[in-house]
mmCIF file of the N, C-alpha and C atoms, coordinates in Angstrom:
data_MODEL
# 
_entry.id   MODEL 
# 
loop_
_atom_site.group_PDB 
_atom_site.id 
_atom_site.type_symbol 
_atom_site.label_atom_id 
_atom_site.label_alt_id 
_atom_site.label_comp_id 
_atom_site.label_asym_id 
_atom_site.label_entity_id 
_atom_site.label_seq_id 
_atom_site.pdbx_PDB_ins_code 
_atom_site.Cartn_x 
_atom_site.Cartn_y 
_atom_site.Cartn_z 
_atom_site.occupancy 
_atom_site.B_iso_or_equiv 
_atom_site.pdbx_formal_charge 
_atom_site.auth_seq_id 
_atom_site.auth_comp_id 
_atom_site.auth_asym_id 
_atom_site.auth_atom_id 
_atom_site.pdbx_PDB_model_num 
ATOM 1   N N  . MET A 1 1  ? -13.957 -5.811 -3.034  1.00 0.00 ? 1  MET A N  1 
ATOM 2   C CA . MET A 1 1  ? -12.827 -4.932 -3.195  1.00 0.00 ? 1  MET A CA 1 
ATOM 3   C C  . MET A 1 1  ? -13.132 -3.637 -2.448  1.00 0.00 ? 1  MET A C  1 
ATOM 4   N N  . ILE A 1 2  ? -12.157 -3.187 -1.666  1.00 0.00 ? 2  ILE A N  1 
ATOM 5   C CA . ILE A 1 2  ? -12.338 -1.936 -0.932  1.00 0.00 ? 2  ILE A CA 1 
ATOM 6   C C  . ILE A 1 2  ? -11.488 -0.804 -1.491  1.00 0.00 ? 2  ILE A C  1 
ATOM 7   N N  . ALA A 1 3  ? -10.471 -1.149 -2.287  1.00 0.00 ? 3  ALA A N  1 
ATOM 8   C CA . ALA A 1 3  ? -9.609  -0.122 -2.872  1.00 0.00 ? 3  ALA A CA 1 
ATOM 9   C C  . ALA A 1 3  ? -8.962  -0.642 -4.136  1.00 0.00 ? 3  ALA A C  1 
ATOM 10  N N  . LYS A 1 4  ? -8.775  0.263  -5.089  1.00 0.00 ? 4  LYS A N  1 
ATOM 11  C CA . LYS A 1 4  ? -8.074  -0.068 -6.320  1.00 0.00 ? 4  LYS A CA 1 
ATOM 12  C C  . LYS A 1 4  ? -7.249  1.150  -6.706  1.00 0.00 ? 4  LYS A C  1 
ATOM 13  N N  . ASP A 1 5  ? -5.948  0.944  -6.839  1.00 0.00 ? 5  ASP A N  1 
ATOM 14  C CA . ASP A 1 5  ? -5.040  2.028  -7.166  1.00 0.00 ? 5  ASP A CA 1 
ATOM 15  C C  . ASP A 1 5  ? -3.808  1.409  -7.808  1.00 0.00 ? 5  ASP A C  1 
ATOM 16  N N  . VAL A 1 6  ? -3.295  1.979  -8.888  1.00 0.00 ? 6  VAL A N  1 
ATOM 17  C CA . VAL A 1 6  ? -2.133  1.416  -9.577  1.00 0.00 ? 6  VAL A CA 1 
ATOM 18  C C  . VAL A 1 6  ? -0.900  1.387  -8.685  1.00 0.00 ? 6  VAL A C  1 
ATOM 19  N N  . ARG A 1 7  ? -0.831  2.268  -7.675  1.00 0.00 ? 7  ARG A N  1 
ATOM 20  C CA . ARG A 1 7  ? 0.311   2.290  -6.756  1.00 0.00 ? 7  ARG A CA 1 
ATOM 21  C C  . ARG A 1 7  ? 0.250   1.166  -5.726  1.00 0.00 ? 7  ARG A C  1 
ATOM 22  N N  . LEU A 1 8  ? -0.893  0.584  -5.529  1.00 0.00 ? 8  LEU A N  1 
ATOM 23  C CA . LEU A 1 8  ? -1.090  -0.457 -4.523  1.00 0.00 ? 8  LEU A CA 1 
ATOM 24  C C  . LEU A 1 8  ? -0.904  -1.820 -5.182  1.00 0.00 ? 8  LEU A C  1 
ATOM 25  N N  . ARG A 1 9  ? 0.368   -2.171 -5.453  1.00 0.00 ? 9  ARG A N  1 
ATOM 26  C CA . ARG A 1 9  ? 0.670   -3.383 -6.199  1.00 0.00 ? 9  ARG A CA 1 
ATOM 27  C C  . ARG A 1 9  ? 1.113   -4.539 -5.316  1.00 0.00 ? 9  ARG A C  1 
ATOM 28  N N  . TRP A 1 10 ? 1.670   -4.268 -4.161  1.00 0.00 ? 10 TRP A N  1 
ATOM 29  C CA . TRP A 1 10 ? 2.157   -5.335 -3.292  1.00 0.00 ? 10 TRP A CA 1 
ATOM 30  C C  . TRP A 1 10 ? 1.835   -4.956 -1.855  1.00 0.00 ? 10 TRP A C  1 
ATOM 31  N N  . PRO A 1 11 ? 0.556   -4.998 -1.473  1.00 0.00 ? 11 PRO A N  1 
ATOM 32  C CA . PRO A 1 11 ? 0.209   -4.623 -0.100  1.00 0.00 ? 11 PRO A CA 1 
ATOM 33  C C  . PRO A 1 11 ? 0.782   -5.637 0.886   1.00 0.00 ? 11 PRO A C  1 
ATOM 34  N N  . ASP A 1 12 ? 1.399   -5.136 1.960   1.00 0.00 ? 12 ASP A N  1 
ATOM 35  C CA . ASP A 1 12 ? 2.053   -5.997 2.941   1.00 0.00 ? 12 ASP A CA 1 
ATOM 36  C C  . ASP A 1 12 ? 1.184   -6.283 4.157   1.00 0.00 ? 12 ASP A C  1 
ATOM 37  N N  . SER A 1 13 ? 0.602   -5.246 4.677   1.00 0.00 ? 13 SER A N  1 
ATOM 38  C CA . SER A 1 13 ? -0.173  -5.414 5.901   1.00 0.00 ? 13 SER A CA 1 
ATOM 39  C C  . SER A 1 13 ? -1.268  -4.371 5.931   1.00 0.00 ? 13 SER A C  1 
ATOM 40  N N  . LEU A 1 14 ? -2.225  -4.586 6.791   1.00 0.00 ? 14 LEU A N  1 
ATOM 41  C CA . LEU A 1 14 ? -3.280  -3.607 6.949   1.00 0.00 ? 14 LEU A CA 1 
ATOM 42  C C  . LEU A 1 14 ? -3.703  -3.553 8.402   1.00 0.00 ? 14 LEU A C  1 
ATOM 43  N N  . ALA A 1 15 ? -4.298  -2.424 8.763   1.00 0.00 ? 15 ALA A N  1 
ATOM 44  C CA . ALA A 1 15 ? -4.795  -2.230 10.120  1.00 0.00 ? 15 ALA A CA 1 
ATOM 45  C C  . ALA A 1 15 ? -6.056  -1.390 10.036  1.00 0.00 ? 15 ALA A C  1 
ATOM 46  N N  . GLU A 1 16 ? -6.903  -1.558 11.023  1.00 0.00 ? 16 GLU A N  1 
ATOM 47  C CA . GLU A 1 16 ? -8.125  -0.773 11.095  1.00 0.00 ? 16 GLU A CA 1 
ATOM 48  C C  . GLU A 1 16 ? -7.975  0.280  12.180  1.00 0.00 ? 16 GLU A C  1 
ATOM 49  N N  . GLY A 1 17 ? -8.261  1.526  11.846  1.00 0.00 ? 17 GLY A N  1 
ATOM 50  C CA . GLY A 1 17 ? -8.203  2.606  12.813  1.00 0.00 ? 17 GLY A CA 1 
ATOM 51  C C  . GLY A 1 17 ? -9.445  2.625  13.684  1.00 0.00 ? 17 GLY A C  1 
ATOM 52  N N  . ALA A 1 18 ? -9.407  3.404  14.742  1.00 0.00 ? 18 ALA A N  1 
ATOM 53  C CA . ALA A 1 18 ? -10.524 3.492  15.690  1.00 0.00 ? 18 ALA A CA 1 
ATOM 54  C C  . ALA A 1 18 ? -11.816 3.959  15.023  1.00 0.00 ? 18 ALA A C  1 
ATOM 55  N N  . ASP A 1 19 ? -11.694 4.754  13.960  1.00 0.00 ? 19 ASP A N  1 
ATOM 56  C CA . ASP A 1 19 ? -12.880 5.258  13.256  1.00 0.00 ? 19 ASP A CA 1 
ATOM 57  C C  . ASP A 1 19 ? -13.345 4.337  12.132  1.00 0.00 ? 19 ASP A C  1 
ATOM 58  N N  . GLY A 1 20 ? -12.686 3.182  11.969  1.00 0.00 ? 20 GLY A N  1 
ATOM 59  C CA . GLY A 1 20 ? -13.059 2.244  10.919  1.00 0.00 ? 20 GLY A CA 1 
ATOM 60  C C  . GLY A 1 20 ? -12.274 2.405  9.634   1.00 0.00 ? 20 GLY A C  1 
ATOM 61  N N  . SER A 1 21 ? -11.416 3.417  9.565   1.00 0.00 ? 21 SER A N  1 
ATOM 62  C CA . SER A 1 21 ? -10.568 3.591  8.383   1.00 0.00 ? 21 SER A CA 1 
ATOM 63  C C  . SER A 1 21 ? -9.583  2.436  8.288   1.00 0.00 ? 21 SER A C  1 
ATOM 64  N N  . ILE A 1 22 ? -9.135  2.144  7.074   1.00 0.00 ? 22 ILE A N  1 
ATOM 65  C CA . ILE A 1 22 ? -8.170  1.078  6.833   1.00 0.00 ? 22 ILE A CA 1 
ATOM 66  C C  . ILE A 1 22 ? -6.848  1.708  6.423   1.00 0.00 ? 22 ILE A C  1 
ATOM 67  N N  . TYR A 1 23 ? -5.761  1.216  6.997   1.00 0.00 ? 23 TYR A N  1 
ATOM 68  C CA . TYR A 1 23 ? -4.405  1.653  6.655   1.00 0.00 ? 23 TYR A CA 1 
ATOM 69  C C  . TYR A 1 23 ? -3.672  0.466  6.052   1.00 0.00 ? 23 TYR A C  1 
ATOM 70  N N  . VAL A 1 24 ? -3.044  0.671  4.901   1.00 0.00 ? 24 VAL A N  1 
ATOM 71  C CA . VAL A 1 24 ? -2.360  -0.400 4.189   1.00 0.00 ? 24 VAL A CA 1 
ATOM 72  C C  . VAL A 1 24 ? -0.937  0.055  3.870   1.00 0.00 ? 24 VAL A C  1 
ATOM 73  N N  . THR A 1 25 ? 0.048   -0.814 4.143   1.00 0.00 ? 25 THR A N  1 
ATOM 74  C CA . THR A 1 25 ? 1.426   -0.509 3.768   1.00 0.00 ? 25 THR A CA 1 
ATOM 75  C C  . THR A 1 25 ? 1.792   -1.298 2.519   1.00 0.00 ? 25 THR A C  1 
ATOM 76  N N  . ALA A 1 26 ? 2.666   -0.715 1.719   1.00 0.00 ? 26 ALA A N  1 
ATOM 77  C CA . ALA A 1 26 ? 3.181   -1.375 0.518   1.00 0.00 ? 26 ALA A CA 1 
ATOM 78  C C  . ALA A 1 26 ? 4.678   -1.112 0.458   1.00 0.00 ? 26 ALA A C  1 
ATOM 79  N N  . SER A 1 27 ? 5.478   -2.180 0.518   1.00 0.00 ? 27 SER A N  1 
ATOM 80  C CA . SER A 1 27 ? 6.936   -2.019 0.550   1.00 0.00 ? 27 SER A CA 1 
ATOM 81  C C  . SER A 1 27 ? 7.583   -2.123 -0.823  1.00 0.00 ? 27 SER A C  1 
ATOM 82  N N  . HIS A 1 28 ? 6.819   -2.399 -1.846  1.00 0.00 ? 28 HIS A N  1 
ATOM 83  C CA . HIS A 1 28 ? 7.330   -2.481 -3.219  1.00 0.00 ? 28 HIS A CA 1 
ATOM 84  C C  . HIS A 1 28 ? 8.402   -3.552 -3.373  1.00 0.00 ? 28 HIS A C  1 
ATOM 85  N N  . ILE A 1 29 ? 8.198   -4.671 -2.743  1.00 0.00 ? 29 ILE A N  1 
ATOM 86  C CA . ILE A 1 29 ? 9.142   -5.788 -2.826  1.00 0.00 ? 29 ILE A CA 1 
ATOM 87  C C  . ILE A 1 29 ? 9.403   -6.172 -4.279  1.00 0.00 ? 29 ILE A C  1 
ATOM 88  N N  . GLN A 1 30 ? 8.384   -6.099 -5.117  1.00 0.00 ? 30 GLN A N  1 
ATOM 89  C CA . GLN A 1 30 ? 8.510   -6.502 -6.516  1.00 0.00 ? 30 GLN A CA 1 
ATOM 90  C C  . GLN A 1 30 ? 9.464   -5.608 -7.297  1.00 0.00 ? 30 GLN A C  1 
ATOM 91  N N  . ASP A 1 31 ? 9.855   -4.452 -6.742  1.00 0.00 ? 31 ASP A N  1 
ATOM 92  C CA . ASP A 1 31 ? 10.756  -3.528 -7.421  1.00 0.00 ? 31 ASP A CA 1 
ATOM 93  C C  . ASP A 1 31 ? 12.220  -3.690 -6.998  1.00 0.00 ? 31 ASP A C  1 
ATOM 94  N N  . MET A 1 32 ? 12.497  -4.614 -6.102  1.00 0.00 ? 32 MET A N  1 
ATOM 95  C CA . MET A 1 32 ? 13.864  -4.808 -5.605  1.00 0.00 ? 32 MET A CA 1 
ATOM 96  C C  . MET A 1 32 ? 14.773  -5.378 -6.694  1.00 0.00 ? 32 MET A C  1 
ATOM 97  N N  . ALA A 1 33 ? 16.064  -5.143 -6.560  1.00 0.00 ? 33 ALA A N  1 
ATOM 98  C CA . ALA A 1 33 ? 17.060  -5.512 -7.578  1.00 0.00 ? 33 ALA A CA 1 
ATOM 99  C C  . ALA A 1 33 ? 17.025  -6.992 -7.950  1.00 0.00 ? 33 ALA A C  1 
ATOM 100 N N  . GLN A 1 34 ? 16.795  -7.873 -6.994  1.00 0.00 ? 34 GLN A N  1 
ATOM 101 C CA . GLN A 1 34 ? 16.832  -9.307 -7.299  1.00 0.00 ? 34 GLN A CA 1 
ATOM 102 C C  . GLN A 1 34 ? 15.712  -9.755 -8.247  1.00 0.00 ? 34 GLN A C  1 
ATOM 103 N N  . PHE A 1 35 ? 14.735  -8.903 -8.510  1.00 0.00 ? 35 PHE A N  1 
ATOM 104 C CA . PHE A 1 35 ? 13.653  -9.243 -9.425  1.00 0.00 ? 35 PHE A CA 1 
ATOM 105 C C  . PHE A 1 35 ? 13.826  -8.603 -10.806 1.00 0.00 ? 35 PHE A C  1 
ATOM 106 N N  . HIS A 1 36 ? 14.897  -7.825 -11.002 1.00 0.00 ? 36 HIS A N  1 
ATOM 107 C CA . HIS A 1 36 ? 15.098  -7.106 -12.264 1.00 0.00 ? 36 HIS A CA 1 
ATOM 108 C C  . HIS A 1 36 ? 16.557  -7.177 -12.695 1.00 0.00 ? 36 HIS A C  1 
ATOM 109 N N  . GLU A 1 37 ? 16.789  -7.561 -13.920 1.00 0.00 ? 37 GLU A N  1 
ATOM 110 C CA . GLU A 1 37 ? 18.157  -7.655 -14.435 1.00 0.00 ? 37 GLU A CA 1 
ATOM 111 C C  . GLU A 1 37 ? 18.872  -6.298 -14.424 1.00 0.00 ? 37 GLU A C  1 
ATOM 112 N N  . GLN A 1 38 ? 18.156  -5.223 -14.648 1.00 0.00 ? 38 GLN A N  1 
ATOM 113 C CA . GLN A 1 38 ? 18.762  -3.899 -14.697 1.00 0.00 ? 38 GLN A CA 1 
ATOM 114 C C  . GLN A 1 38 ? 18.939  -3.280 -13.313 1.00 0.00 ? 38 GLN A C  1 
ATOM 115 N N  . GLY A 1 39 ? 18.569  -3.960 -12.271 1.00 0.00 ? 39 GLY A N  1 
ATOM 116 C CA . GLY A 1 39 ? 18.703  -3.442 -10.907 1.00 0.00 ? 39 GLY A CA 1 
ATOM 117 C C  . GLY A 1 39 ? 17.375  -2.970 -10.352 1.00 0.00 ? 39 GLY A C  1 
ATOM 118 N N  . SER A 1 40 ? 17.443  -2.366 -9.210  1.00 0.00 ? 40 SER A N  1 
ATOM 119 C CA . SER A 1 40 ? 16.241  -1.923 -8.508  1.00 0.00 ? 40 SER A CA 1 
ATOM 120 C C  . SER A 1 40 ? 15.474  -0.881 -9.318  1.00 0.00 ? 40 SER A C  1 
ATOM 121 N N  . THR A 1 41 ? 14.161  -0.989 -9.285  1.00 0.00 ? 41 THR A N  1 
ATOM 122 C CA . THR A 1 41 ? 13.296  0.008  -9.912  1.00 0.00 ? 41 THR A CA 1 
ATOM 123 C C  . THR A 1 41 ? 12.516  0.779  -8.847  1.00 0.00 ? 41 THR A C  1 
ATOM 124 N N  . GLN A 1 42 ? 12.919  0.633  -7.594  1.00 0.00 ? 42 GLN A N  1 
ATOM 125 C CA . GLN A 1 42 ? 12.227  1.304  -6.492  1.00 0.00 ? 42 GLN A CA 1 
ATOM 126 C C  . GLN A 1 42 ? 12.394  2.808  -6.578  1.00 0.00 ? 42 GLN A C  1 
ATOM 127 N N  . LYS A 1 43 ? 11.301  3.523  -6.338  1.00 0.00 ? 43 LYS A N  1 
ATOM 128 C CA . LYS A 1 43 ? 11.324  4.978  -6.299  1.00 0.00 ? 43 LYS A CA 1 
ATOM 129 C C  . LYS A 1 43 ? 11.254  5.471  -4.858  1.00 0.00 ? 43 LYS A C  1 
ATOM 130 N N  . GLY A 1 44 ? 10.955  4.598  -3.957  1.00 0.00 ? 44 GLY A N  1 
ATOM 131 C CA . GLY A 1 44 ? 10.859  4.906  -2.537  1.00 0.00 ? 44 GLY A CA 1 
ATOM 132 C C  . GLY A 1 44 ? 10.892  3.608  -1.756  1.00 0.00 ? 44 GLY A C  1 
ATOM 133 N N  . GLN A 1 45 ? 11.043  3.703  -0.458  1.00 0.00 ? 45 GLN A N  1 
ATOM 134 C CA . GLN A 1 45 ? 11.141  2.485  0.334   1.00 0.00 ? 45 GLN A CA 1 
ATOM 135 C C  . GLN A 1 45 ? 9.791   1.844  0.600   1.00 0.00 ? 45 GLN A C  1 
ATOM 136 N N  . TRP A 1 46 ? 8.780   2.649  0.853   1.00 0.00 ? 46 TRP A N  1 
ATOM 137 C CA . TRP A 1 46 ? 7.466   2.106  1.147   1.00 0.00 ? 46 TRP A CA 1 
ATOM 138 C C  . TRP A 1 46 ? 6.431   3.226  1.012   1.00 0.00 ? 46 TRP A C  1 
ATOM 139 N N  . GLU A 1 47 ? 5.157   2.833  1.048   1.00 0.00 ? 47 GLU A N  1 
ATOM 140 C CA . GLU A 1 47 ? 4.057   3.802  1.017   1.00 0.00 ? 47 GLU A CA 1 
ATOM 141 C C  . GLU A 1 47 ? 3.017   3.386  2.032   1.00 0.00 ? 47 GLU A C  1 
ATOM 142 N N  . LEU A 1 48 ? 2.274   4.347  2.527   1.00 0.00 ? 48 LEU A N  1 
ATOM 143 C CA . LEU A 1 48 ? 1.161   4.100  3.435   1.00 0.00 ? 48 LEU A CA 1 
ATOM 144 C C  . LEU A 1 48 ? -0.095  4.643  2.771   1.00 0.00 ? 48 LEU A C  1 
ATOM 145 N N  . PHE A 1 49 ? -1.098  3.801  2.666   1.00 0.00 ? 49 PHE A N  1 
ATOM 146 C CA . PHE A 1 49 ? -2.368  4.188  2.060   1.00 0.00 ? 49 PHE A CA 1 
ATOM 147 C C  . PHE A 1 49 ? -3.439  4.259  3.138   1.00 0.00 ? 49 PHE A C  1 
ATOM 148 N N  . TRP A 1 50 ? -4.296  5.247  3.021   1.00 0.00 ? 50 TRP A N  1 
ATOM 149 C CA . TRP A 1 50 ? -5.405  5.422  3.941   1.00 0.00 ? 50 TRP A CA 1 
ATOM 150 C C  . TRP A 1 50 ? -6.709  5.301  3.176   1.00 0.00 ? 50 TRP A C  1 
ATOM 151 N N  . ILE A 1 51 ? -7.594  4.454  3.657   1.00 0.00 ? 51 ILE A N  1 
ATOM 152 C CA . ILE A 1 51 ? -8.903  4.252  3.026   1.00 0.00 ? 51 ILE A CA 1 
ATOM 153 C C  . ILE A 1 51 ? -9.939  4.664  4.053   1.00 0.00 ? 51 ILE A C  1 
ATOM 154 N N  . ALA A 1 52 ? -10.667 5.716  3.746   1.00 0.00 ? 52 ALA A N  1 
ATOM 155 C CA . ALA A 1 52 ? -11.659 6.229  4.679   1.00 0.00 ? 52 ALA A CA 1 
ATOM 156 C C  . ALA A 1 52 ? -12.761 5.212  4.915   1.00 0.00 ? 52 ALA A C  1 
ATOM 157 N N  . SER A 1 53 ? -13.234 5.171  6.129   1.00 0.00 ? 53 SER A N  1 
ATOM 158 C CA . SER A 1 53 ? -14.340 4.276  6.457   1.00 0.00 ? 53 SER A CA 1 
ATOM 159 C C  . SER A 1 53 ? -15.622 4.753  5.778   1.00 0.00 ? 53 SER A C  1 
ATOM 160 N N  . PRO A 1 54 ? -16.369 3.851  5.174   1.00 0.00 ? 54 PRO A N  1 
ATOM 161 C CA . PRO A 1 54 ? -17.642 4.271  4.570   1.00 0.00 ? 54 PRO A CA 1 
ATOM 162 C C  . PRO A 1 54 ? -18.671 4.623  5.643   1.00 0.00 ? 54 PRO A C  1 
ATOM 163 N N  . HIS A 1 55 ? -18.365 4.284  6.894   1.00 0.00 ? 55 HIS A N  1 
ATOM 164 C CA . HIS A 1 55 ? -19.297 4.534  8.003   1.00 0.00 ? 55 HIS A CA 1 
ATOM 165 C C  . HIS A 1 55 ? -18.882 5.728  8.842   1.00 0.00 ? 55 HIS A C  1 
ATOM 166 N N  . ALA A 1 56 ? -17.785 6.405  8.477   1.00 0.00 ? 56 ALA A N  1 
ATOM 167 C CA . ALA A 1 56 ? -17.310 7.551  9.260   1.00 0.00 ? 56 ALA A CA 1 
ATOM 168 C C  . ALA A 1 56 ? -18.297 8.703  9.144   1.00 0.00 ? 56 ALA A C  1 
ATOM 169 N N  . ARG A 1 57 ? -18.416 9.428  10.215  1.00 0.00 ? 57 ARG A N  1 
ATOM 170 C CA . ARG A 1 57 ? -19.311 10.591 10.217  1.00 0.00 ? 57 ARG A CA 1 
ATOM 171 C C  . ARG A 1 57 ? -18.592 11.795 9.616   1.00 0.00 ? 57 ARG A C  1 
ATOM 172 N N  . ALA A 1 58 ? -19.283 12.538 8.795   1.00 0.00 ? 58 ALA A N  1 
ATOM 173 C CA . ALA A 1 58 ? -18.692 13.714 8.149   1.00 0.00 ? 58 ALA A CA 1 
ATOM 174 C C  . ALA A 1 58 ? -18.660 14.894 9.080   1.00 0.00 ? 58 ALA A C  1 
# 
């Protein structure tokens, strides 16, 4: 496991930056109206998470 966060519930894709950092997008598909009788529970369209490389120089 490289990251754990309650906001990171449905990660869609990830990419590695030139410095080794990881970028993860989460579109919150699970919050869309078709999954909830009361309608959408989305608070935003998507989020971008940044995970610093453990090998990055300070």
